[in-house]
C-alpha positions as CSV (number, residue, x, y, z in Angstrom):
1,M,94.6,14.6,-2.6
2,E,97.4,12.9,-4.5
3,Q,97.5,9.2,-4.1
4,T,100.7,7.4,-2.9
5,N,102.7,5.2,-5.2
6,E,101.3,2.0,-3.7
7,R,97.7,3.1,-4.0
8,A,98.3,4.5,-7.5
9,A,100.3,1.5,-8.7
10,G,97.4,0.1,-10.7
11,L,97.4,-3.1,-8.6
12,P,94.6,-4.0,-6.0
13,V,94.9,-5.4,-2.6
14,L,94.0,-9.1,-2.9
15,V,91.6,-10.4,-0.3
16,A,91.3,-14.2,-0.1
17,G,87.8,-14.9,1.1
18,G,84.4,-13.2,0.6
19,G,82.9,-13.8,4.0
20,I,82.1,-11.2,6.7
21,G,85.8,-10.6,7.5
22,G,86.9,-10.4,3.8
23,L,84.1,-8.0,2.8
24,A,84.8,-5.8,5.9
25,A,88.4,-5.7,5.0
26,A,87.5,-4.7,1.4
27,L,85.4,-1.8,2.6
28,A,88.1,-0.6,5.0
29,L,90.7,-0.7,2.3
30,V,88.5,1.1,-0.2
31,R,87.9,3.9,2.3
32,Q,91.7,4.4,2.4
33,G,92.0,4.7,-1.4
34,F,92.9,1.2,-2.4
35,A,91.2,-0.9,-5.0
36,V,90.4,-4.5,-3.9
37,Q,90.1,-7.8,-5.6
38,V,88.2,-10.4,-3.6
39,L,88.9,-14.1,-4.4
40,E,86.2,-16.5,-3.2
41,Q,86.4,-20.2,-3.6
42,S,82.6,-20.7,-3.5
43,P,80.4,-20.4,-6.6
44,A,78.9,-17.2,-5.3
45,I,79.6,-14.5,-2.8
46,G,77.3,-15.3,0.0
47,E,77.0,-16.5,3.6
48,I,75.7,-19.7,5.3
49,G,74.7,-20.3,8.8
50,A,71.9,-18.9,11.0
51,G,72.0,-16.1,13.5
52,M,74.8,-14.2,15.1
53,Q,75.1,-11.9,18.0
54,L,76.4,-8.3,17.7
55,G,78.0,-6.7,20.7
56,P,78.5,-2.9,20.9
57,N,82.0,-3.4,19.6
58,A,80.5,-4.8,16.3
59,F,78.4,-1.7,15.9
60,H,81.5,0.5,16.5
61,A,83.1,-1.4,13.6
62,F,80.1,-1.2,11.4
63,D,80.0,2.5,11.9
64,A,83.6,2.9,11.1
65,L,83.0,0.9,7.9
66,G,80.1,3.1,6.9
67,V,77.4,0.4,7.2
68,G,76.1,1.1,10.7
69,E,72.6,2.1,9.6
70,Q,72.2,-0.8,7.3
71,A,73.2,-3.2,10.0
72,R,70.9,-1.6,12.6
73,S,67.9,-1.7,10.2
74,R,68.3,-5.5,9.9
75,S,69.0,-6.3,13.5
76,V,66.8,-7.2,16.5
77,F,67.7,-5.2,19.5
78,T,67.4,-7.4,22.6
79,D,66.1,-6.4,26.0
80,C,68.6,-8.6,27.8
81,M,71.0,-11.5,27.7
82,V,69.8,-14.2,30.1
83,M,71.2,-17.5,31.3
84,H,69.2,-20.3,32.9
85,D,70.3,-23.6,34.3
86,A,69.1,-26.2,31.9
87,L,68.5,-28.8,34.7
88,D,66.2,-26.8,37.0
89,E,65.4,-23.5,35.2
90,Y,67.3,-21.4,37.8
91,Q,68.1,-18.0,36.4
92,V,71.9,-17.9,36.7
93,G,72.3,-14.4,35.4
94,R,70.6,-11.6,33.5
95,I,72.3,-8.6,31.8
96,P,69.9,-5.9,30.7
97,T,70.8,-4.5,27.3
98,G,68.6,-1.4,27.3
99,E,69.3,2.3,27.9
100,A,71.8,1.8,30.7
101,F,73.8,-0.7,28.6
102,R,73.9,1.6,25.6
103,A,75.0,4.5,27.7
104,R,77.8,2.4,29.2
105,F,79.1,0.9,26.0
106,G,78.1,3.5,23.4
107,N,76.1,1.1,21.2
108,P,73.4,-1.6,21.5
109,Y,73.4,-5.4,21.8
110,A,71.6,-7.0,18.9
111,V,71.1,-10.3,17.0
112,I,71.0,-10.6,13.3
113,H,70.8,-13.3,10.6
114,R,74.3,-13.9,9.2
115,V,73.0,-13.5,5.7
116,D,71.6,-10.1,6.5
117,A,74.9,-9.0,8.1
118,H,76.9,-10.2,5.1
119,N,74.5,-8.5,2.7
120,C,75.1,-5.1,4.4
121,L,78.8,-5.4,3.7
122,L,78.3,-6.9,0.2
123,E,75.9,-4.2,-1.0
124,S,78.2,-1.5,0.3
125,A,81.3,-3.0,-1.3
126,L,79.5,-3.3,-4.7
127,A,78.3,0.3,-4.4
128,T,81.9,1.6,-4.1
129,G,82.8,0.5,-7.6
130,R,86.3,-0.2,-6.3
131,V,85.8,-3.9,-5.2
132,T,85.8,-6.6,-7.8
133,F,84.9,-10.3,-7.2
134,Q,86.1,-13.5,-8.6
135,T,84.3,-16.7,-7.5
136,H,85.2,-20.4,-8.0
137,T,88.7,-19.2,-7.0
138,R,90.7,-21.0,-4.3
139,I,94.1,-19.6,-3.5
140,E,96.6,-22.5,-3.3
141,R,100.0,-20.8,-3.2
142,V,101.5,-17.3,-2.6
143,E,104.7,-15.7,-3.8
144,Q,106.1,-12.3,-2.9
145,D,108.7,-9.9,-4.2
146,A,109.7,-6.3,-3.4
147,S,106.8,-4.7,-5.2
148,G,103.8,-7.1,-4.7
149,V,102.2,-10.5,-4.1
150,T,101.2,-13.1,-6.6
151,A,98.5,-15.6,-5.6
152,F,98.0,-18.8,-7.6
153,D,94.6,-20.4,-7.7
154,Q,93.5,-24.0,-8.3
155,H,93.5,-23.5,-12.0
156,G,97.1,-22.2,-12.1
157,K,96.0,-18.6,-12.7
158,A,98.1,-15.9,-11.2
159,W,96.5,-12.9,-9.4
160,R,98.7,-9.9,-8.7
161,G,98.3,-7.3,-6.0
162,V,100.2,-4.9,-3.8
163,A,99.3,-7.1,-0.8
164,L,97.3,-10.2,0.2
165,I,94.8,-10.4,3.1
166,G,94.2,-14.0,4.1
167,A,90.5,-13.8,5.2
168,D,90.0,-17.4,4.1
169,G,88.5,-18.8,7.4
170,V,89.3,-21.4,9.9
171,K,90.8,-23.7,7.3
172,S,92.9,-20.9,5.8
173,V,95.3,-21.9,3.0
174,V,97.2,-18.7,3.5
175,R,97.8,-19.6,7.1
176,Q,98.8,-23.1,6.2
177,Q,101.5,-21.8,3.9
178,Y,103.0,-19.4,6.3
179,V,102.3,-21.0,9.7
180,G,101.4,-24.6,9.1
181,D,100.0,-25.2,12.5
182,P,97.4,-27.9,13.3
183,A,93.8,-27.3,14.2
184,R,92.7,-28.1,17.7
185,V,89.5,-30.2,17.4
186,T,87.5,-29.5,20.5
187,G,85.2,-32.5,20.5
188,H,82.3,-30.1,20.9
189,V,79.5,-30.4,18.3
190,V,77.2,-27.5,17.4
191,Y,73.8,-27.9,15.7
192,R,72.2,-24.8,14.2
193,A,68.8,-24.2,12.8
194,V,66.3,-21.4,12.1
195,V,62.6,-21.9,13.1
196,E,59.6,-19.9,12.0
197,R,57.8,-17.9,14.6
198,E,54.6,-19.8,14.4
199,E,56.4,-23.0,15.2
200,F,58.4,-21.6,18.1
201,P,57.1,-22.1,21.7
202,E,55.1,-19.1,22.9
203,D,56.6,-19.4,26.4
204,L,60.1,-18.9,24.9
205,R,59.4,-16.0,22.6
206,W,61.7,-13.7,24.6
207,N,63.3,-10.6,23.1
208,A,66.6,-11.8,24.5
209,A,69.8,-13.6,23.7
210,S,68.9,-16.7,25.8
211,I,71.1,-19.6,26.9
212,W,70.3,-22.7,28.9
213,V,73.5,-24.2,30.4
214,G,73.8,-27.8,31.3
215,P,76.4,-30.4,32.1
216,H,78.6,-30.7,29.0
217,C,76.0,-29.0,26.9
218,H,74.0,-25.8,26.3
219,L,71.1,-24.4,24.2
220,V,70.8,-20.9,22.7
221,H,67.8,-19.1,21.2
222,Y,66.9,-15.6,20.1
223,P,64.7,-13.8,17.6
224,L,65.7,-12.9,14.0
225,R,64.2,-10.7,11.3
226,G,61.8,-8.7,13.4
227,G,60.8,-11.8,15.5
228,E,59.5,-13.7,12.4
229,Q,62.1,-16.4,12.9
230,Y,64.1,-17.8,15.8
231,N,67.7,-18.9,15.9
232,V,68.2,-22.3,17.7
233,V,71.7,-23.6,18.6
234,V,72.6,-26.6,20.7
235,T,76.1,-27.6,21.7
236,F,77.3,-30.8,23.3
237,H,80.5,-32.7,24.1
238,S,80.5,-35.6,21.6
239,R,80.9,-39.2,22.6
240,E,82.7,-39.8,19.3
241,T,86.1,-38.9,17.9
242,E,85.3,-35.9,15.9
243,E,86.8,-34.6,12.7
244,W,86.6,-30.9,12.0
245,G,83.8,-30.1,9.5
246,V,80.2,-29.4,8.6
247,T,77.6,-32.1,7.8
248,E,73.9,-32.7,7.8
249,G,72.6,-33.2,11.4
250,S,70.5,-36.0,12.9
251,R,67.5,-35.2,15.1
252,E,68.1,-38.5,17.0
253,E,71.7,-37.6,17.8
254,V,70.7,-34.2,19.2
255,Q,68.0,-35.8,21.4
256,S,70.3,-38.4,22.8
257,Y,72.5,-35.7,24.4
258,F,69.7,-33.8,26.2
259,Q,67.7,-36.4,28.0
260,D,68.3,-34.9,31.5
261,I,67.5,-31.2,30.9
262,C,64.2,-29.6,31.9
263,P,61.2,-29.9,29.7
264,R,61.0,-26.2,28.9
265,A,64.5,-26.1,27.4
266,R,64.2,-29.6,25.9
267,Q,61.4,-28.5,23.6
268,L,63.9,-26.5,21.6
269,I,65.6,-29.6,20.2
270,D,62.3,-31.0,18.9
271,L,61.6,-27.9,16.7
272,P,63.9,-27.9,13.7
273,K,63.0,-29.9,10.6
274,S,66.6,-30.0,9.6
275,W,69.9,-29.2,11.3
276,K,73.4,-28.3,10.2
277,R,76.1,-30.1,12.3
278,W,79.4,-28.4,13.0
279,A,82.2,-30.4,14.6
280,T,84.2,-27.4,16.0
281,A,87.9,-26.5,16.2
282,D,90.0,-23.6,17.0
283,R,93.8,-23.1,16.9
284,E,96.4,-22.0,19.4
285,P,97.2,-18.3,19.3
286,I,100.2,-17.4,17.2
287,A,102.6,-14.5,17.6
288,R,103.0,-13.7,13.9
289,W,100.3,-13.1,11.4
290,T,102.1,-10.9,8.9
291,H,104.7,-12.2,6.4
292,G,106.0,-9.3,4.2
293,R,103.0,-8.2,2.1
294,T,100.7,-10.9,3.4
295,T,98.7,-11.0,6.6
296,L,95.8,-12.8,8.2
297,L,92.4,-11.6,9.3
298,G,89.4,-12.9,11.2
299,D,89.2,-16.7,11.7
300,A,92.3,-17.2,9.6
301,A,94.3,-15.2,12.2
302,H,92.6,-16.2,15.4
303,P,89.9,-18.9,15.1
304,T,88.0,-19.2,18.3
305,T,85.3,-21.3,19.9
306,Q,81.8,-19.8,19.9
307,Y,81.4,-19.3,23.6
308,M,81.9,-15.5,23.6
309,A,79.8,-15.0,20.5
310,Q,82.6,-12.8,19.1
311,G,84.1,-14.5,16.1
312,A,82.5,-12.2,13.5
313,C,82.8,-9.2,15.8
314,M,86.6,-9.7,16.0
315,A,86.8,-9.9,12.2
316,L,85.0,-6.6,11.9
317,E,87.4,-5.0,14.4
318,D,90.4,-6.5,12.5
319,A,89.1,-4.9,9.3
320,V,88.9,-1.5,10.8
321,C,92.3,-1.7,12.3
322,L,93.7,-2.9,8.9
323,G,92.3,0.1,7.1
324,E,93.6,2.5,9.7
325,T,97.2,1.1,9.7
326,L,97.4,0.9,5.9
327,G,95.9,4.4,5.6
328,A,98.5,5.7,8.1
329,E,101.5,4.1,6.2
330,P,100.4,3.4,2.6
331,D,103.9,3.6,1.2
332,D,105.3,0.9,3.4
333,I,102.8,-1.9,3.2
334,P,104.9,-4.6,5.0
335,A,105.4,-2.2,7.9
336,A,101.7,-1.3,8.0
337,L,100.6,-4.9,8.0
338,A,103.0,-5.7,10.8
339,A,101.6,-2.8,12.8
340,Y,98.1,-4.0,12.2
341,A,98.9,-7.5,13.5
342,A,100.8,-6.1,16.5
343,A,97.8,-3.9,17.4
344,R,95.3,-6.8,17.2
345,L,97.3,-9.7,18.7
346,P,96.8,-9.0,22.4
347,R,93.1,-8.5,22.2
348,T,92.3,-11.4,19.9
349,T,94.5,-13.8,21.9
350,R,92.7,-12.8,25.1
351,L,89.4,-13.5,23.3
352,Q,90.5,-16.9,22.2
353,L,91.6,-18.0,25.7
354,A,88.5,-16.3,27.4
355,S,86.2,-18.2,25.0
356,R,87.8,-21.6,25.9
357,A,87.4,-20.7,29.6
358,M,83.8,-19.6,29.2
359,G,82.9,-23.0,27.6
360,E,84.6,-25.0,30.4
361,Y,83.8,-23.0,33.5
362,V,80.5,-21.1,32.7
363,Y,78.6,-23.0,30.1
364,H,79.3,-26.7,30.7
365,P,80.3,-27.5,34.3
366,A,78.7,-30.4,36.2
367,G,78.3,-31.3,39.8
368,A,79.9,-29.0,42.4
369,Q,81.3,-26.7,39.7
370,R,77.8,-26.2,38.3
371,L,76.5,-25.2,41.8
372,A,79.4,-22.9,42.3
373,R,78.8,-21.3,38.9
374,N,75.2,-20.6,39.8
375,A,76.1,-19.1,43.1
376,W,78.9,-16.9,41.7
377,L,76.9,-15.5,38.8
378,G,73.6,-15.4,40.6
379,A,75.1,-12.9,43.1
380,K,76.1,-10.5,40.3
381,S,74.2,-7.2,39.7
382,P,73.8,-5.7,36.2
383,A,76.6,-3.2,37.2
384,D,78.9,-6.1,38.0
385,F,78.3,-7.7,34.7
386,Y,78.9,-4.4,32.9
387,T,82.2,-4.0,34.6
388,S,83.3,-7.5,33.7
389,L,82.4,-6.7,30.0
390,D,84.2,-3.3,29.8
391,W,87.3,-4.8,28.1
392,L,85.2,-6.4,25.4
393,Y,82.2,-4.2,24.7
394,G,83.8,-0.9,25.5
395,F,86.4,-1.3,22.7
396,G,85.7,1.4,20.1
397,A,86.8,1.4,16.5
398,G,89.2,4.3,17.1
399,S,91.2,2.3,19.5
400,A,91.9,-0.6,17.1
């Protein structure tokens, strides 16, 4: 099949950022015949963090990108998602994720180490021979003309491409140039750690994505890497004025926020030998991601709070949609990028707003609101939960 002028022009699509969203975009674009140049500010292409949750929509996207089997081989498939009240151990809700769940949504629910998910994409991108990587490269400025995009890095070097995909995260430089909107610091602090199986309490070694919800705080745990490790995440409303960023955590600080929770849940915060501390932020949804031959993807386009466990999943969906729209209209890249953003905007905006509401009304209420939450969710059947999740998990890659 003869390539179009844009794809045969000798210029790659530039992707700013080598995280999960950037690599997924690279794979999606290669599958449509484009060459890709990934520009990553870190010294190496890699991933940090701990565990992540993969809804069925993530597996739809992995399959569309050609890495579904690799992702499945490194995932832990949970039996359920379960929520307990952190004050009295009341089981607020349980969503089975077995056969009925898979039949409903077409794919499983799973958990995976972020490094393993990232490596699935990286290995596949390298194997194509059509993706090149440049590290120590931070894009600081973008210029456009009728035939392409020029991105200038911190050393003044110019990188030329037919388009630029800003997958450069929640502190996106590309978004700053074209949108310039401020971050919304939530005041919520997240601590993350990974604990070895032998150090993890036997009475909490559940094959489940588990959450303990308390007043202005919550705790999450689930198995990783075949159950050899466990992901531990705690979140609380900070007493301090926070600045967006990642630092080393303090065991004493974590313990000070969880004095009133039940002993069974509280033992989680005594486990990690070290913590990473995230002072979190999102941004208000924006109506325009695409500017000519430049567009945004993943956290750069729609940074969200963590309460729906969908940040990476949305980036994977974005990448699939990007590939589809560019493949459908490869000779008019600005139009294709505008179509991509228009297709993704309603869904990602809904996710951003739903995540905020989940944190406020489901995870962190106190007093009468806590009791109302327990009664409301406690009355739901698995079928009720499945219906409420149709919009999120029933979303297939072909509908991006």
